[in-house]
C-alpha positions as CSV (number, residue, x, y, z in Angstrom):
1,M,97.1,61.8,71.4
2,I,93.4,62.5,72.1
3,N,94.1,63.0,75.8
4,K,96.9,65.4,75.0
5,H,94.7,67.3,72.6
6,N,91.9,67.5,75.1
7,N,94.2,68.6,77.9
8,G,95.5,71.4,75.6
9,K,92.0,72.6,74.9
10,N,91.1,72.5,78.6
11,N,94.2,74.5,79.5
12,I,93.3,77.2,76.9
13,K,89.7,77.2,78.1
14,N,90.8,77.6,81.7
15,E,93.1,80.4,80.8
16,Q,90.3,82.2,78.9
17,N,88.0,81.7,81.9
18,N,90.7,83.2,84.2
19,V,91.1,86.2,82.0
20,E,87.4,86.7,81.8
21,K,87.1,86.4,85.6
22,Q,89.9,89.0,86.1
23,L,88.1,91.3,83.7
24,D,84.9,90.9,85.6
25,E,86.6,91.6,88.9
26,S,88.3,94.7,87.5
27,K,85.0,96.0,86.2
28,K,83.4,95.4,89.7
29,M,86.2,97.4,91.4
30,N,85.9,100.2,88.9
31,F,82.1,100.2,89.4
32,S,82.6,100.4,93.2
33,I,84.7,103.5,92.8
34,R,82.2,105.1,90.5
35,K,79.1,104.3,92.6
36,K,79.4,102.9,96.1
37,F,82.5,104.8,97.1
38,H,82.3,107.7,94.7
39,K,81.7,110.3,97.5
40,Q,84.3,108.9,99.9
41,L,87.0,108.2,97.4
42,F,86.8,109.7,93.9
43,S,85.1,113.0,94.8
44,K,87.8,113.7,97.5
45,F,90.5,112.6,95.1
46,A,89.3,115.1,92.5
47,K,88.7,117.8,95.1
48,A,92.3,117.6,96.3
49,I,93.7,117.8,92.8
50,K,91.5,120.9,92.1
51,I,92.0,122.9,95.3
52,Y,95.7,122.2,95.6
53,E,96.3,122.4,91.9
54,L,98.1,119.1,91.7
55,L,97.7,118.6,88.0
56,K,98.2,120.9,85.1
57,P,97.8,120.5,81.3
58,N,100.5,118.2,79.7
59,D,101.8,117.0,83.1
60,K,103.3,113.5,83.0
61,V,102.9,111.8,86.4
62,A,104.7,108.8,87.8
63,V,102.0,107.1,90.0
64,C,104.2,105.4,92.5
65,V,102.8,102.0,93.5
66,S,104.3,100.3,96.5
67,G,101.9,97.4,96.6
68,G,99.9,98.5,99.6
69,K,96.2,99.5,99.7
70,D,96.8,103.2,99.5
71,S,99.0,103.3,96.4
72,M,96.9,100.6,94.6
73,L,93.7,102.6,95.1
74,M,95.5,105.7,94.0
75,A,96.4,104.0,90.7
76,K,92.7,103.1,90.2
77,L,91.6,106.6,91.0
78,F,94.1,108.0,88.4
79,Q,92.7,105.6,85.8
80,E,89.2,106.8,86.6
81,L,90.3,110.4,86.4
82,K,91.8,109.8,83.0
83,M,88.3,108.9,81.8
84,H,86.9,112.2,82.9
85,N,89.9,114.6,82.6
86,K,89.2,118.1,81.4
87,F,92.7,118.6,80.0
88,H,95.5,116.3,78.7
89,F,97.9,114.7,81.1
90,D,99.8,111.4,81.0
91,I,100.4,108.8,83.7
92,V,102.9,106.0,84.3
93,F,102.3,103.4,87.0
94,L,105.8,103.0,88.5
95,V,106.7,100.2,90.9
96,M,110.2,100.1,92.5
97,D,111.4,96.8,93.8
98,P,113.9,97.7,96.5
99,G,114.7,94.0,97.2
100,Y,111.4,92.3,97.9
101,N,111.4,88.6,98.4
102,A,109.9,86.6,95.6
103,K,106.6,86.1,97.3
104,N,106.0,89.8,97.9
105,R,107.1,90.7,94.4
106,K,104.7,88.2,93.0
107,K,101.9,89.6,95.1
108,I,102.4,93.1,93.7
109,E,102.4,91.7,90.2
110,N,99.3,89.6,90.7
111,N,97.3,92.5,92.3
112,A,98.3,94.9,89.5
113,K,97.1,92.3,87.0
114,L,93.9,91.8,89.0
115,L,93.2,95.5,89.2
116,N,94.2,96.0,85.5
117,I,97.0,98.4,86.4
118,P,99.8,98.3,83.7
119,V,102.7,98.7,86.1
120,E,106.3,99.3,85.1
121,I,108.7,97.7,87.5
122,F,112.4,98.6,88.1
123,E,114.9,97.2,90.6
124,S,117.1,98.9,93.2
125,D,119.3,97.5,96.0
126,I,117.9,99.8,98.8
127,F,117.1,97.0,101.2
128,E,120.6,95.6,101.0
129,N,122.1,99.0,101.7
130,V,119.7,99.8,104.6
131,V,119.3,96.5,106.4
132,N,122.5,96.8,108.5
133,I,122.0,100.5,109.4
134,E,121.2,100.7,113.1
135,K,120.2,104.3,113.4
136,S,117.0,105.6,111.6
137,P,117.0,102.9,108.9
138,C,113.3,103.6,108.0
139,Y,114.1,107.3,107.5
140,I,117.1,106.6,105.3
141,C,115.2,103.9,103.4
142,A,112.3,106.4,102.7
143,R,114.8,109.1,101.5
144,M,116.6,106.6,99.2
145,R,113.3,105.3,97.8
146,R,112.1,108.8,96.9
147,G,115.4,109.5,95.2
148,H,115.2,106.4,93.1
149,L,111.6,107.2,92.2
150,Y,112.4,110.8,91.2
151,N,115.3,109.5,89.1
152,K,113.3,106.9,87.3
153,A,110.4,109.2,86.8
154,K,112.6,111.9,85.2
155,E,114.2,109.2,83.0
156,L,110.6,108.4,81.7
157,G,109.9,112.0,81.0
158,C,107.7,112.7,84.0
159,N,107.6,116.0,85.8
160,K,105.7,114.8,88.9
161,I,105.6,111.7,91.2
162,A,102.4,110.9,93.1
163,L,102.5,109.2,96.5
164,G,99.5,107.6,98.3
165,H,99.6,109.5,101.6
166,H,96.0,110.1,102.9
167,F,94.2,112.3,105.4
168,D,95.1,110.2,108.4
169,D,98.8,110.4,107.5
170,V,98.5,114.1,107.5
171,I,96.9,114.6,110.9
172,E,99.2,112.0,112.5
173,T,102.1,114.0,111.1
174,I,100.8,117.2,112.6
175,L,100.6,115.7,116.0
176,M,103.9,114.0,115.8
177,G,105.5,117.3,114.9
178,V,104.1,119.0,118.0
179,L,104.6,116.2,120.5
180,Y,107.9,114.8,119.3
181,G,109.5,117.5,117.1
182,A,108.5,120.6,119.0
183,Q,107.3,122.2,115.8
184,V,104.1,123.1,114.0
185,Q,104.2,121.7,110.5
186,T,102.3,119.3,108.2
187,M,102.7,116.9,105.3
188,M,102.2,119.2,102.3
189,P,99.9,118.3,99.4
190,K,102.7,119.1,97.0
191,I,106.3,120.0,97.2
192,K,109.1,120.9,94.7
193,S,112.1,118.6,94.6
194,K,115.3,120.3,95.8
195,N,117.5,117.7,94.1
196,F,115.6,117.0,90.9
197,F,115.0,120.3,89.0
198,G,111.6,120.7,87.6
199,M,110.1,117.8,89.5
200,E,107.3,117.9,92.0
201,L,105.8,115.4,94.5
202,I,102.0,115.4,94.8
203,R,99.7,113.7,97.2
204,P,96.2,113.4,95.6
205,M,94.9,111.2,98.4
206,Y,95.3,114.1,100.8
207,L,91.6,114.3,101.7
208,I,90.7,110.6,101.7
209,R,90.1,108.9,105.0
210,E,92.0,105.6,105.7
211,R,88.8,103.9,106.9
212,D,87.2,104.5,103.5
213,I,90.3,103.0,101.7
214,I,89.9,99.9,104.0
215,A,86.2,99.7,103.3
216,W,86.9,99.7,99.5
217,R,89.6,97.1,99.9
218,D,87.4,94.8,102.0
219,Y,84.3,95.3,99.8
220,N,86.3,94.0,96.9
221,N,87.9,91.2,98.9
222,L,91.4,92.5,98.1
223,N,94.6,91.6,99.9
224,F,97.6,93.9,99.6
225,L,101.1,94.1,101.1
226,Q,101.3,95.3,104.7
227,C,105.1,95.7,105.1
228,A,107.6,94.0,102.9
229,C,110.7,95.5,104.4
230,K,113.7,93.2,105.0
231,F,114.6,95.3,108.1
232,T,111.2,94.5,109.6
233,E,111.5,90.8,108.6
234,Q,114.8,90.4,110.3
235,N,114.4,92.5,113.4
236,Y,110.7,92.6,114.3
237,L,109.2,89.2,113.5
238,K,109.5,87.9,117.1
239,D,107.8,90.9,118.6
240,K,106.1,92.6,115.6
241,N,102.9,93.6,117.4
242,E,104.7,95.3,120.3
243,N,107.0,97.2,117.9
244,E,104.1,98.4,115.9
245,I,102.3,99.6,119.1
246,N,105.4,101.3,120.3
247,S,106.0,103.3,117.1
248,K,105.3,107.0,117.3
249,R,102.9,107.0,114.4
250,K,100.9,104.1,115.9
251,K,100.7,106.1,119.1
252,M,99.3,109.1,117.3
253,K,96.8,106.9,115.5
254,N,95.6,105.5,118.8
255,L,95.5,108.9,120.5
256,I,93.5,110.5,117.7
257,A,91.0,107.5,117.7
258,S,90.6,107.9,121.4
259,L,89.9,111.6,121.2
260,A,87.6,111.2,118.3
261,K,85.3,108.9,120.4
262,E,84.7,111.9,122.6
263,D,84.4,114.5,119.9
264,V,83.8,113.7,116.2
265,Q,85.3,117.0,115.1
266,I,88.7,116.2,116.5
267,E,90.2,114.8,113.3
268,E,88.9,117.7,111.2
269,N,90.1,120.2,113.8
270,I,93.6,118.8,113.7
271,F,93.7,119.1,109.9
272,K,92.3,122.6,109.9
273,S,94.7,123.8,112.6
274,V,97.4,124.2,110.0
275,E,95.0,126.1,107.8
276,N,94.2,128.6,110.5
277,V,97.6,129.6,111.8
278,N,97.5,133.2,113.2
279,L,101.1,134.6,113.2
280,V,100.0,137.3,115.6
281,T,99.6,134.7,118.3
282,V,102.8,132.8,117.5
283,I,105.9,133.5,119.7
284,E,108.3,132.7,116.9
285,Y,108.2,131.4,113.4
286,K,110.3,130.7,110.3
287,D,109.7,132.3,106.9
288,K,110.2,130.5,103.6
289,N,113.9,131.3,103.7
290,G,114.3,129.8,107.1
291,Q,114.8,133.1,108.8
292,R,113.4,133.2,112.3
293,H,111.1,136.0,113.4
294,H,110.2,136.7,117.1
295,F,107.0,138.4,118.2
296,L,109.0,141.1,120.0
297,E,110.4,142.4,116.6
298,D,107.3,144.5,116.0
299,F,105.7,144.3,119.4
300,E,106.1,148.1,120.1
301,D,104.7,149.0,116.7
């Protein structure tokens, strides 16, 4: 009886110690955002929200947490912003489980607990629907994910969803559009949903560099999901590295890194190229209605 009593007390004490340790770790991570990485992370997060008008009074935002480093950090930055906000807005930390295996699902839950992020998890069957699709499964999966997130966010009374795309995603998208899509376009900081009336998608990590996200992750000894897709698990495991290298986005990442070694302004220049578009020097362009305009239309004028 005494041993059982002592074991019970020890279990309670160990559980208390674990809770205290998690609280200490969470405080350390919060402190690192406020101090060590304030300029690289929080300042750029707040700047993007301000200059692109991503938040307005009484917004309710579904902060979409996939389990990776970008979305987990975004959730922490939103928590920090709530402590300093100049007007009222609400946030919900939304995790969609599209069919993760038990190990990956548990990893997301554990990291959310460690980071003190009160996530709301809901299930979908996206992986099961996509895994046997041979043509563009990743594109279809992304579209389906976004649809489910919009739908759940609207159900919860949100008018916006926030995704964790960062500066490097933006400049890679610009180059991919030029080299593979024969078009000049970018990943916008916010867009209105065409299928969900009154809903917007915002990207508050828009100005944050990926290397700074990695530095914050490593400084806090965190380990997040890389890719938890069933399609990847079934088709790429034998030759995962080669498939990653051969991906178009990976090629863009390598190309930009190579050019940046020669000129440190390369990355900023790619970003600013879509801010400095001169229509007078463009042969043809589309307006907001999709109407095409050729430079010869008013050339004689």
